[in-house]
N, C-alpha and C positions, 0 to 999 in steps of 0.2 A: 464393775458393771460391764457386761458383755454387750457388744453391738453387732447387729447384723451388718453384712457388707453394704446393703442398701442404705442403711442409716448413715454410715460413715461417708458414703458417696454423696448423699444429699446434703450433709452439713459442710462438705468441702467446697461447695459452689453456691453462688447467689442464685435466686430464682431466675434472673435473666440469663445467667450463664448456663443453667440447666436447660432452659428452653432452647438456646442456640445449640447446645450439645445434642439435644433430641433431633433437631432438624438435620444436623450433620450425620447422625447415626442412620436416620431414614434414608438419606441420600446415598450413603455408603452401601447400605443393604440393597438398595435398588440396583446399584452398579454391579454388585456381586451377583444378584439374581439374574440380571441380563447376561452376564458372562456365562453363568451356568446354563441358561437356556440356549445360548448360542452354541456352546460345546455339546449340549444334548442333541440339538437338531442336526449339528454337523455330523454326529456319529449315529444318528437315528437308524440309518440303513444297515448298520452293523449289529444292531440289537435284536435279539430273538423275541420280538414282540408278537403277540397275537391280538389284534385290535378288533373289537366288535364295533361295527359302525352301522348307522341307520341313515335313512334319507331325511335331510332337512328340507325346509321350504325352498331354499335357493340352491339345492344340490342336484346333480345329475345322478348317475349310478355311482354308488360308493363301493369301493372294492378293497379287500385285503390284497396287498401285492405280494406275490410269492417271490422269495429269493431262491438261491441255489438249493436244490434238494427239497423244494416245497416249503422252506421256512419263510413265514410271512415277514415282510420288512418295511411296511409302510401303507399308505392309503392313497387312493386316487379319488378325487372329488371334483365337483364343479361342473358347469355346463360347457362342455367342450366339443359338442357336435359340430362338425364342419358343414357349412351350408353348400359350399362348392357352387355358388351361383344359382342356388335353388334348383339344381338338377334333381330329377326324381330318383328315389332310392332304387327303384327296380325298372328293368326294361322288360315289358310283357308284350308279346306279340301272339298272333293266332297260330303261327306255324313254327317260328324259331324258339329255341329253348329259353326258359325264364332265366334271367340273370340280374342279380342285385349286388350293389356295392355300397355297403353301409359303413359310414365313418363317424367318428366321434366317440361317444360313450355307448357301447353296444354290449348287450348281455345275451347269451345263448343258453336257454333252458331246454336241455335235451329231452327229458321225459315229458315235457309239454309240447315239444316240436315248435318252439316259439323263439323268435329273435326279437329282443326289445331294443329299440333305438330311441335315445333321448333327444327330444326336440330342443332347439336352441331358444325358442320363443314360447313363453308361457301363454296358455290359452289358445295356441295355434291349432287349427284343425288340419290334421295331416292324414294322408291316405294310408291305409293298411293294405297288405298284399298277402295272397296265398300262392305259394309256388311249390313246384316239385323239382328239386335240383338235379335233373337228369336231361341229357341232351336230346333224346328222341321224343320230343313233346307231341309230335303228330301221330304217334303210334299208341293207341289205347291199350293194346296188350302189354307193351313195355311199361307204360305209365301206371298200370294197375299194380305193379310191384314196387312203386316208388312212394315213400312217405311224403305227405303234404306238410309243408312248414308255413307258419304264419310269421309275417314280418310286421311287427306291431310298434309303430312310433308312439311314444308317450311323452307328454309334456313334463318339463323338469319339476314342476310342482305337483305332479300327480302322485296319488298315494299308492298306486299299484307298481311302482318301480321295484324290481326285485333286488335283493341284496346279493352282491357277488360273493361267491364262495372261493373263487380263485381268479386272479387277474394275470393275463399273459401280455408281456410287453412286445409282442410280435403280431402281425396280421394273421388271419386264419381264412381258410377256404372250406366251406361246407358243401359237400356234394354227396350224391347217392351212388352206392354200389349195388343198387337193385336193377330194375329194368331187365335188360337182356344180359347182364353181367354173368359170366360163366360160359357164355359162347365166346370162343377165342377171338373171332372177328370183332364182335361188339365190345369186348374188353378194351381193345385198342381204338376202334372207331368212335365209340360212345364215351369212353372214359379217359384212356391214357393220352391220346393225342390232344383232346381238349384240356386235360389237366396240365399237360406240358405247356400248352399255349397260355394257360392262366397262371401257372405257378413259376415258370422258369425265370421270369424277371426278378423274383424275390431272392434268387441265389441261395435257396435253402432256408432263408429266414422267414418261414411261414409254417403254420401249424394246420394239419389236415383234420377236419371234423367229418368223419365218414358216417353217413346214415345208411341203413339197410345193409350193413356189412356182415358177411359170412366169414368166420375164422379161416376156412380153407382158402377162400379167395385172397385174403391178406397174405397167407403163407405162400401162395403161388406167386404173387407179384410183389412181394416185400422189397425186393431189390430195386424195382422201379420206383416204388413209393419212397423208399429211404434215400434214393438219389435226388429226389425233388424236394425233400424236407429233412432238415437236420433234427427234427423233434419227433417224439413218439406220437403215433397216430391215436386219436381219441375216437372210440366207438360211441358217438355222441348220443345215440338213442338210449343208451343205458345209464347216462349221467343224471343223477338226482339234483345236483346243485346247479348254480348259474356260473358259467364261464364268461369272463368279461374281456373285451378287447377294445382297441382303438379303431380297428377296421375288421369287418367280416365280409367276405365275398360269398354269396350264396348262388350256387350254380357254376357252370363252366362255359368258357368261351368256345364257340363252335363255328367252323366255317363250312365243311363239307366232309363226306365220307373219306377218312384217311387223307385229308387234304388240309394244308395250312396255306393261306394266301399271304405271301410275304409282303404284299403292298399294304396290308392292313396292320395297324398297331397290335401287338408290340414288334411286328416285323420279323418274326421267326419264320422258319420254313421246314418242310418235311426233310430236307437234307440235314438241317440242324437236328431234327428229332432222331433221325437214323444214326447220326454221329453220337447223340446222347445215349441211344440204346447200346451202341458198340462200346462206349465207355462204361456203361452200367454193368454189362456182362463181360467186360474185359476181353472183347473180341479183337483178334490181332490184325485182320485184313480190312483195310480201307478200300482197296481197289481190286477188281478181278484181274486175272492173268491177262497180259497183253503179249501175244505171240510175236509182235513186231519188236518187242523190247528185250532182245537177247533171251527169250524164253522158249525158243523153238525146240529145245530138248524136253520141255515139260509138257505134260498132258493136262488139258483143262478138265475139271471135275464136274460131272453131271449128277445132280441129285434127283432121283425119282422118288417122290413121296408115295409110298405104297400103303394101301389100306387092305385089311383082311376081309371086310364085310361089304359095305356099300361103296360104290364108286371106285371099285378096284380094277386095275389093269388085268385083262385076261391073257395077254400075250407078253408078259414081262420078259421072258427069255429072248423073244425076237427083237423087242425094243432094245434090250441091253446089247445084243449082238450087233445090231445096226449102229448103235452109238459108238461102240468100241471100234467098228470098222472105220468110222470117221475120226478116230483118234481121241475119243473121250475115255476118261477113267470113270466108271459108273459107280455111284454110291446109292444103295437102296436103303431107305429108312422110313419107319412109321413114327413120326414125331409125336411125343406124348406129353404128359402133364409136366414133366421137368423142363421148364422154360430155358434154364441155363444150358442144359445139354442140347436141346433143340437148336438154340441160337448158335452154339459152337459148330454143330453139324452144317447148318445152312451157311454160315459165314465162311466155312472152309471150301465151299463150292463156287463154281463160276457160272453154272447154269442150274436152274431149278425147274422141275416140271411136275405137275400134279393135276388131278381132276378138281374142278371148281368145288370149293367148300371152305369152311372156316380155317382148316389147317394151312391153307395157302397164305394166311396172314403172316406166316413165318418169313415170307419174302422180305419183310422189313429188315431182316438181319443179313441179307445179301450184301456183299461189298459193292461199291459204286461200279457202274458199267457192266455189271453182271447181266445175265439174260434170264428172264422169267417167262415160262411157257405155261399158260393156263389152258387145259383141255376142257372144253365147254360141252356139256351134254346137249342133245337135241331137246326141243320142247319149249322154245321161246326164252331160254335162259340167258342168251347172249347179252341183251341190254343190262340185265342185272349183274352179270359177270363183269361187264365192262365198267359199270359204275363202282363195283366193290374193289376191283383190282386193276383193271386196265387204265382208267383215268388217273388213279393215284400213282401207279408205277411210273407213268410218263413224267411226273413231277419229282421223281426221286433219283434221277440219274440211274435208272434201271431200264434196260431194254426189254420191252414187253412184246410178246406175241401170243395170240390165241389160236387154237386149232380145234376142230370138231373131231368126234370119234372116228369119222371115216375119211379124214383128210390124209394126204400122202405124207407119212412121217419121214420117208427117205428124203423127200424134197426139203422138208423143214430142217432136218438135221444138217443137210448139205449146205443150206443157206446160212445157218448159224455158224457152221465151221468156217465159212468164207467171209461173212460180213461182220462178225462180232468178235471172233477169237483168232483172227489171222492178221 
């Protein structure tokens, strides 16, 4: 007679023994299961999982977490929005630029131009905002080219919380490259100085979400953008999914035209910004020539920014001859689209002169203690010229002078030769 293994096992023990054995087996299985679960969760981040998640009643934004190369490796869940002492999400004023700093569980839906912020308290009534993340808020012409974004706080138990398609473990800054972007002066005054002020403290660990971006604009200024962020820029307007972060800054900090107030947090300065530009474009000269410092055999270099159409010097030959008589080596250049080449030319010179216009923004690349001469046309332009270049230059360790079309150039050159380069 053949027996099955179960029958032999049953006849080998009493009913009481079999019951005790069953309890022990259950206990051992539980211990083994716990060990397996512990090993699984310990190695979870190394597994190539793609987890589909949804919002539960007690959850905030749920997100698939991207690993290296975009491989999902976990999930983010829970109500983690920081209240920060109930500070408002956004700072909205009539004249100053809109600025929002949203922390906790934050989702950015590019094609909807919406930023979702999960509230920590269920049923809480929170204010939503509409902002245009560009610094020149008081100029309707500029703002007409800037996309409007909605900052929409939602309760953790709300059904409209979007599911994250990607999660980034770093903060992000969302700003517009619309407005007057493309005008060289406004590229720096409206975008890059404020962006430096906002992003520099992150030391590259920040992701840029750029709205209203043109590919040519990115190509022109890619070196500056890549020096402020270690991550690929996202053209956020074209994104179909929801990018999730623990912190999103919408808009840029702004003090004044080409000015950073070092007394205000984060306590950067325009001197710091110019040093940053020199490092970005690998410029060699930090300081202009000093003729008192064993350089009497060297000639200071004078850059004259020439233009072929408007605001052109009609007597270039006489200006050049006069400058050479005072000991300058004259460089004539029409600075163009190639920012790197223009930066090298300007940085190689000790004096820069040109007629008021956006091209004079290249004075940012001058070495410290260089001289910057702005030739101001007649017609009430002087206050605007001083605001754009005169006031900023005085905060950058650049010696600034302005002169009108009919002022005596000989006296100007003589003064520069005696007071700044001797």
